[in-house]
N, C-alpha and C positions, 0 to 999 in steps of 0.2 A: 501826215495825219496818223499813220501807225503808231508812230511815237506818243501821240497825243493820246491815242486810245490806251496805249500800254501804262502811260502814267493815269490816266483817269483811273483804270480797273485797279492798278496798285493802290490809288489813295482810296477808293472804296473798300478795299480789304482791310486797309489800316483804319478805317474810320468809325467801325464798328465790330463789336462782338456779341454772340447769340446771348451771351451771360450778362449783357449789360453795359462792358467796357466800351469806350468811345476812345476815339483817337486823342492824343495829348493835343491840348489847345496849343495855337500860336502864342510864341512867347510875348510877354510884356516887354518892350525894348526900352525897359529903364532896369537899372540894377544890376549885378553881377549874375551872369548866366553861364552854364556850363553846358557844353555837347557830351555826346556818349563817349567820346575819345577821353576827355577832361574827368568823367565820371569813372570810367576805366581804371585811369591812373591812380584816382584816389583809393578805389577799392584794391588796386594791387598794393599800395603802400600800406592800407590798414590790415590787408591779409599777413605781409611781411611782418607788420608789428604783433599781430595776433600769434603766429608762429614762433616768434622769437620770445614773446613772454612764455608761450607754451612750453619749450623745449629748452631754452638757455636761462631765463629769468622768471621761474614759476610765481616768485613771491611779488613781483610787480604787476599787479591786478589791473593798473591802468592801461598796461599794454593790452589785456584781453579785452578791456571796455573799447579802446580804439579799434581793435579787430573787429568789434561788432559792425563797423560800417561797411565791413566789406561785403557779405552774403546779401542783405539788401539791395545794395547797389547792384551786383550781379544778377540778381533774380529779377530786379526791375528790367535791367539791360535785356536779358534772356526774353522776357516777355515783349520788348519792342522790337527786339528781332525777329519773334515770332510772327507780330503783325505786318511786318515790314517785307520778310524774307519772300523771294520768288519761288524759292526750291526749298521747301520743308525737308523734304527727303535728304539733302545734302547737308541741312543743318544739324538732322538727326545723326547723321553718319558721321560727320566732323566731331562731333561731341563724343559719340561711342568710341571712334579711333583714337582720339587724345586721351579718354578717360582710360582705356585700355594700356595705353603707353605709359601713362603716369602712375598706374596702379604699383608696379614694383618699387619705385622710388619712394612713393606714399608708404608702402608697408615696411621698406628700410628705415623710415623714420617714426612711423606710429606702428604697433604691434599689432593692429587688427581692424576690421574695416574697410569701407570703400571711401575712395577719394571725393570730392566736392563735385567733380565732374559727372560723377554718376547721379548726384542729386539733381544737377541740372538737367540731364538727360531723363530722368524720370517725371520732373516737373514739366518739362516740354510734353512728353507724352500724355501726362494728365491733362493737360489744358488741351491739347489736340483731341482727346477723347471727350472731354466733357462739352467742347464746342458740339460734338456730335451726338451727344445723349439728350433727347427731349425732356425727359424726366428730372427736376431739380432733386426728388428723393433720390434717385439712382447716381445723380452726381454726388450726393452727400455719402452714398454707399461707398461709391469709388473712391473718395477720399478716406471715408475709413478704413477700407481694406489696405490702401496703399500706404496710409500712416502706420498702421500695425505691421506691413510688410518691411516698411522703411527701417521701423525701429529693429526689427528680427533680423535683417541683413546686414544691420550698422552701417545705414549710411551716414556719412561725415557728420551730417545736422540731424540726424534719424529723420522723423516726420516734418522738423520743422521748416527745414528747406524746400521741400516740396510744399507745403501748405503756404510758404511764403509767395512761391512762385504763383499759386493759384490767386491769391489775395490781391497780387498786383494786375493779374490777368483780369479778374472779375471785378475790380473797382477801377480799372484804367479809365482816366480822363475826368475820374471823379474824386479829386484828391482829398476832400474832407472824410468820403468813406473810406480810402486808403487808410487815412491816419487812424479813424475808428477802428477799422478790421484788423489792421496789423497789432494795434496796442491790445486790443482784445484777445487776439491769438497769443501775442507773447504773455500777457498777463494770467491767461490760463494755463500756459504752458510751464510757468514758475509756479503757479499755485499747485499744479499737479504733481510737479517735481519735489515740491516742498512736501507733500504727502508722501511721496516715495522715500524720500531722504528719512522722514519721520519714521516710517515702516521699516526701513532697512537698516537704519542706525548710520547710513553713509551719507556725510553732509556735501559731498561731492557733487551729487545730484542737483541739491539745492543752489549750490554757488553757481555753478555754471550757467543754469537756467535764470537765476537772477542777473549775472552778468549779461546774459541775451537779451535783457531788458534795454541795454544799451544799444540795440538795432534802432531803437526809435530815432537816435542820433544821426540817423542817415536822411531822416525824412525833411530836413530843412534844405539838404543838397539838392535831393531828389524834387522838390518844389522848385527848384532854380534850373531843372533841365529845360533845354530850350528847343527840343525837338528835333534837332539836328544829329548827326552822325559825327561829324568833324573828319579828323585823320582816318583813314580806313586802314587800322592795323588789326584786324580780325584775329591774328594769330597771335598778337602780343600776349595776350591772357594764357592761352593755352602753354605757350612756350615758357613763360616766366613760373608759371605755378610748379612745375616739377623742378624746375632749374633752382629756384631760392630754397625748395625744400634740400637740394644737393648741398648747396652752398651752407646753410645752417647746419646740417648733418656733418659736414667736412670741418667746420670752425668750432662745433661745440666741444670736443676733445681738448681742442687746443685752448679753449677759454678755461676749462675745468684745470687742464694742468697749469694754467697760469693764476689760478684761484679765482676766477671770475665765474659768475653764473651759477648753473644748476648745482 
């Protein structure tokens, strides 16, 4: 009986959000479906491709486009984790600990900024806070302040990663709204940085934020999510993230001496 009560309470927690997000519906039992573990593997592969493109083959823009699959999948799974966890404090602490541990390796590879685990940590804090704020205007103000702060403290994805987490949270269970909200966010972001590029004369702002439109390619995969966790490898991403950066950092000079890559 006690076990049934715990499961019932857990189901109610995952079934709705004050911002309007609902639980992901039970899967239609036809066609190809992905559990959370499979989606995580896809995100890991895409992230590796993205960093190989950024650090070894910068002219291969297709690697950066493939890499855009990673952040939407990771943000989506973060939100699912938020709605299903029984211990949010442990979830936040785990993100913080691994973000701090990964930071020296990240700075070894990239000259500035914070690694993506900090984006996820801030995103998780934002949706937790937004759930407890009654006014939608205050939520909008919170998002605006956090977006500016994310840009100035140089999160890995600046403001975009945090806002992506919020989009998946606030449209959870309404996939049509997810497509519209994510598409609107990415288009607005691309337009904003096209203006920034024009004003500064630096085309890199425009290029990377147009590449970020490739995040929409993750949506067909997310539409196939079956609502199941799959294999419990919660530490896989945390371990792979700094490890693959170290490997790329180590092999890059070898490839340069051999005449390959950057």
